[in-house]
N, C-alpha and C positions, 0 to 999 in steps of 0.2 A: 115627563117625570120618569117613565120607565127607561129612558135613555141614559139616566144617571149611571155611571160606571159601577157604582156599588149595587144598584138594583139589577143591572144587567148580569153581574156576576151571580147574584142571588137567584135570578131566573134560571140559570144553568143548573143549579143544584136543587132548588125548591120548586121550580116550575113557574111559568108565566102567570097562570090563573091565580096561584097562591099569592104571589107577590103583588099582583094587581089588586087583589082584595085588601091587602094591607095598605096600599096606597089609598084606596077608596075610604077605608076606615080613618086614615089620617086626614083626608079631605073633609070628612064629616066632623071631625074634631075641630078643624079650622072654621067650618061654617058655624059651629056652635060657639066660637070664640075661645075655645080652650087653648088653641095654639095659633100662631100667626100663619098666614099663607106661605111665607118664606120658609117655614119650618116643616112643611108637609113631608118633603123627601127625607129630611133628617128623622122625623118621627117614624116614618115607614121603615127606615134602616134600623132604628132602635128597636123596632118590634120584630125584626127578623129572628126566627128561631134557628137552632142548630140543624134541625131536620123538620120535615113536614109531618112527622108522627106527632100525635097528641100526647104520647107518653113522654115524661120528662125524667131526667136523672134526679134522684132524691138522695139526700144524706140521711141515712138511718141512724138516728141517735136514740132509739127507743130502748136499747138493751135487749131486744129480741133478735137472736141471730138469724133465724129462718122465719121471716115475717111474711105471711101469706099475702097480706094486702100490699106489700111492697115487692111482690114478684118472687118471694122465697129466696133461694140461694143466688147471690151475685156471682157471675161467672169469673173465672180466672182470666188473667191476661192471655194465657195460652189458648183458652177456649174462645175468647173474643177474636184473636188473630185467626183461629181456625174458621170462625164464622165468616170473616171477611174473605178469606181464601175460597171458601165454599160458595160464596154468594154469586159468583159467576158460573161459567160452564165448567163442570167437574166430571171426574170419572166415577161418579157415585155408583153406577151400575154397568160399568164397562171395563173389561179386562184389556188394558192397553197392550199387553204382551201378545195377545192372540187376536185382538180386534173383535172378540165375541162378547156377548152379554155376560156380565160378571155377577157376583153375589152382592146384593145391595147391602151397604153398610158393613162390609167385611171388616174394615178397620176397627169400628166400634165394638163389634162382636168379639173379635180377637183380643182387644184390649180388656174387655170384661172377663173373658175366659182366662186370660193370664193373671188377672187380679184375684180370681176366685179359683185356686188350683183344684184340679180334679172334677170341675163342673162338666157335666155331659153335654149340655146344649145351652145356647143363649138366644133370646129373641127380645126385640125392643118394640114397644108400642107407645101410644102417645101419653098415657099416664097410668098410675097404678090401678085406678078404678077400671080402666080399659083392660088391663092385664087380668083382673078378676073376671070381668065380663067375658073375655075370650076363653078363659079356663072353663067357666061354667057352661058356656055355649058349646065348646068343642068336646068337653069331657063328660058333661052331666045334663045336657038338655033332655028333659023328659025323665030324668032319674033323680036320685036322692043325693043331697050334700049334707053330711053330718056336721053340725056346728054347735058349740057351747052357747048357752043363753047369755053367758057373761061376755061373749065376743060379738054380739049383734050391735055393732057400734054405729054411731052417726059420724060421718067423716067431714062434715062442714057444709054450710050453706043449705042445711036441711036434707042433704043426701045421706041415705042410710044403706049400709051393706046388705041387709036382708032384702030391701026393695030392689036394689041393683041386681042381686043374684036371681030373685024371682022373675025379674023382667026378661031374663034369658030363656025362661022355660024350664029351668031346673027347680026341683022341689027341695025346700029346706026342711031338714029334720032337726029340731032343737033338742039338745040333750043337756042334762044337768040343771043347775040353777045359776042365778046371777053370780053368786060368790063361790060356789063349789061345784066342780065338774070332775068326776073321777073316770078312770079308764073303764070301769064297769058300766058307766052310763053309755059310752060309745059302743061297747060290746053288745049291750042290750038292744041298741038301735040298729045294729048291722042287719042287712038283709040282701036278697038277690038284686035289689034295685039300687044298692049303695054304689055310687060312682066314685066318690072321694070323701076324704075327711078334711075339713078346712079349719085352720087355726088363724085367727086374726089378732095381731098384737094390738091391744088397746093403747095406742101410742099417745092419745091426748088425755088420758086419765089413768088412775091407778086404783086397784082394789086392795085394801090392806086389812089385816085382822083375821077373822074367821073365814079363810078362803083356801081354795085348793084347785089345781088344774092338772090335767094329765100331761106328761112329758111327750115331746116329739118322738123320742126313742121308743117309748111304750106304744104310742099310737101306730108307729111304723110296723109293729108286730101283728097288727090286726088284719092286714091284707090289702085294703084299698089304698090308692095313692094318698099321701099326706101332703096337702098344699098349705104353705104358710105365707101369709101376708105379713111381712116384717115391717112394712110401713116406711120408715124414714130413710132407708137406703144405705146403711152402713154395709160395706162389702166385707170387712174383717173387724175383729174386736178393737175397741178404743178404750184406753185406760180411764178416761174421764166419764165414759158412758157405760159403766159396767152392767147396767140392767137393760141396756138397749140391745135387742137382737141384731145379729149381723148375718149376711148371706152365707159366709164360709162355715161358721159354727152351726147354723141351722141345717145346712145340707149334710154336714158331717154327723149331725145328731140323728139323721134318718129321713129328713124331708125329701119328698120326690120332686117338688117344685117350690121355688121361692118367688114371690112377687114383691117388688119394692119400687119406691119413687126415686127418680134421678135428680130432682131439684131440691132435695132437703139436705140431709147430712152428707150425701155424696158430693154436693156442691156443684152439680151440673145443670143442664137444661131440663125443662119439664119433659118427662118421659116415664114410661113404665118398664121396669126390668123384669124379665122372666128368665130364671136360671134353674137348671136341674137336669133331670133324666133326659138323655138325648132323644129317645123315642117319643116321649111326651111333648118335648119342646118342638120336635118336628111336626107332630100332629097339630100343634097350635099354629105353627108357622104356615102350614099348608091349608088351614081352614079358611073358607071364603071370607069370614069376618075379619081375618087378619089384614086383608087388603084395606078395609075401611079404617083400620086403626093404625095404619102405617105412618111412621115418622118421616119427616122430610130431610133433605140433605144437610140443612143447617143444624138440626138437632143431632144428627149422626156425627157431624164434624165437631160440634161442641162437646158431645159426650165422649168421644175418643180422646180429645185433648184434655178433658177433665181427668179421665182415668190414667192416661199415660203421662201427663204433664206434672208440674209442681203442684203442691198443695193449694187447693182453691181458697178463696177468702173465708168461707165458713170454717174451714179447718184452722186457719190462722186466728180467727176470732175465738174459737173454742179453746185454743192452746195459748192465747196471749197471756203473758206474765203480768201479775198485779203490779209489780214495780215499774214495768214499762208503761202501763196505763196511768199510773200515778205521775210519772215524769211528764207524759203527754198532757195530762190535765193541768199540771202546774204551769206548763208553757202556755196553754190556752188562757189560763187565768191571768198570767203575766201580760199577755198580749192585749188583754181587755182592761188592764189596770186604769187606763185613762178614760174609760167609758163608765162614768160613775153610775149611770142609770142601770147598767147591767148588774151591779152588785154581785159579780161572779165569785164563786168560791168552789173549792174542791171538796167533794163529799163522797163517802163510801156508798156503794150501790150494789144491787144484785141483778144480774142478767139471767135470761132464760133462753133455752134452746129454741122453743117455738116450733111452728110448722107441724104441729101434731107429733112431736117427738120428745122423748125424755122429760115427761111432765114434772117429775120430782127433782130434777137436777137443778141446783142453784149454783150459779157461777159468780163468785165474788168479783166485783168490778169497781170502777171508779168513774164518777160523773162530774160534770161542771154544772152547778146549780145557778140559775138566773131567775128573775122574777116571773111569776105566773103569767103576767100579761105578754110575755115574749112568745107564748105557744103559738097563737094564731098568726102573728106577723112572720115568724120563722117559717111556718108551713106555707105561707103565701109568697115567700121570697123566691129569689132565683140564685142558686138552686133552692128548692124547698128543703127545709130541715124538719124532719118529723121527730118529735120528742115524746116524753111521757111526763105526767105530773105525779108528784108525790109530796105529801105533807105541805101542800100549799106552795110548792116551788116547781119550776120547769127544769127537768133534768136532761142533760145531754150526756148519755152514757157512751163512753169512748170505746167500750169493748166492741160495739157494732159499727163504729165509725172507722173507715179505712184510714190508716195514717196519712195517706196522700190527700185526704179530704180535711185534715185539721185546719189548713189555711182557709179553705172555703167556709168552714164552720166559724172561724174567728171573724171573717168578713161579714158573714150573715148576722152574727150577734152584734157586731159593731154598727151595721146599718140600722138594725132595730133600735139599738140603744141611743142612737143619735137622732132618730125621728122625733 
C-alpha cells in the first residue's frame, strides 16, 4: 500500500511513520466494515493533512480581531514569505561582508528603530511578560518597584503582573488606590531602594468615573526610570484607537523604557518589544537572563517583515470600510441562496479588538447569520470556521474573515447546510 504513488509522495513531505499510521487506521476501518478493503488506500489518501503539525488553519469569523485562542494576530504575506526564507540556513548572526560574528537580529532591530524615531535602543524577547521579567531582574532585583494599585492586573490564564514581578526578586511597593493614584503617592513612596517606577496599561479593562492617574511626564520628574508596559504593541498613534497608548508617544512623554507585545496590534509574531534609553536597553541585552529569553530566527524574520512590509491583516481588519463588508456579506448570502437550510441573511454586527487591547472600542461590522445548529459543524469542518452566537443565531462576522477566505466560508456553510 505504501508503494502507491500518492502515498509515496506523501512520505517525502510527511514522513513514512506518519503515513504508515494513516494506512493502519484505514485498515482498522476496513476490518470493522466501515469501508471496503479496496478503499483502504483511498481512505488513507483522503486523510492526508497538509502538514504533520496538529495545528490547523482556522477561519476566524468571531468578530474578534486579535483572538488569543486563535493565535492572536495573523501574519502578513510578507511575514510568511520571510519565515519561509529564514527556515533554512541564514545569516542571522553572521556578517557576510567580513565573515565574522554579526549582531543577532540586526534587521528587526533596525526596522523597529526606524519605525519609532529617536528611540535610543531596541531589544526583542519572546513575549511582553518576558520583557517585564527581564526589566525587573536586571534593574530592580532586591530593590523596589513603585506601581499603582490600579495597575496590578491579571494578564490572562491566571497569570498576574505582581506575581510575575515578585518572582524576579524585586519588591513591589503599591501606591495609591484602585481608582485614584496621584503624583504625590509616588513621591511619598520614593526611597533609596527605589529602582524604577512602573506603569502598566490596563489594556483588557477600563476604570471610569471617580478616577485619576499620574501622567508619564510628571512621573519622569521624580528621578527613577519610568517603565511603561503599553501592552498591545502600537508603535505610533492610530486614529481608530485614540485611547490606546503607543510606543512613540509614550517615549516622547518621558518614559525611559517601553515594553509591548509584537503579536497584537502590531500584527506580527509573538515577541516582547523593549524600546527606550540606549544605556538601559544595553543593560537588559547584556544581562544573563536575556539569553534565556532570546527569540529565534523565524521570529526575527517575521517581525522585520511586519514592520517594514505592507500593513498586516490586523490593520486591514481594523480599517475595513463598512460598505465593503456589506458588499462581501451580500455576495456570501447570494452564494448560499439555494441552500435553504442555511437561512442566511445579512445582519449588522459589532466587532472588538480583543487580545487584551482597546476594551472599549466597538467596531461597527457586518455579519452573515445562519441557524444556531451550524456552530459546531462549522467548527468541526475543514477548514474549521469559528463563529460566535448572538440572539439565538450563528454569526459569521466578516470583519475578521480575510477576503481571500470568503469562498472557503461559503463552501463550509454549504457543506453543513446540505448534511
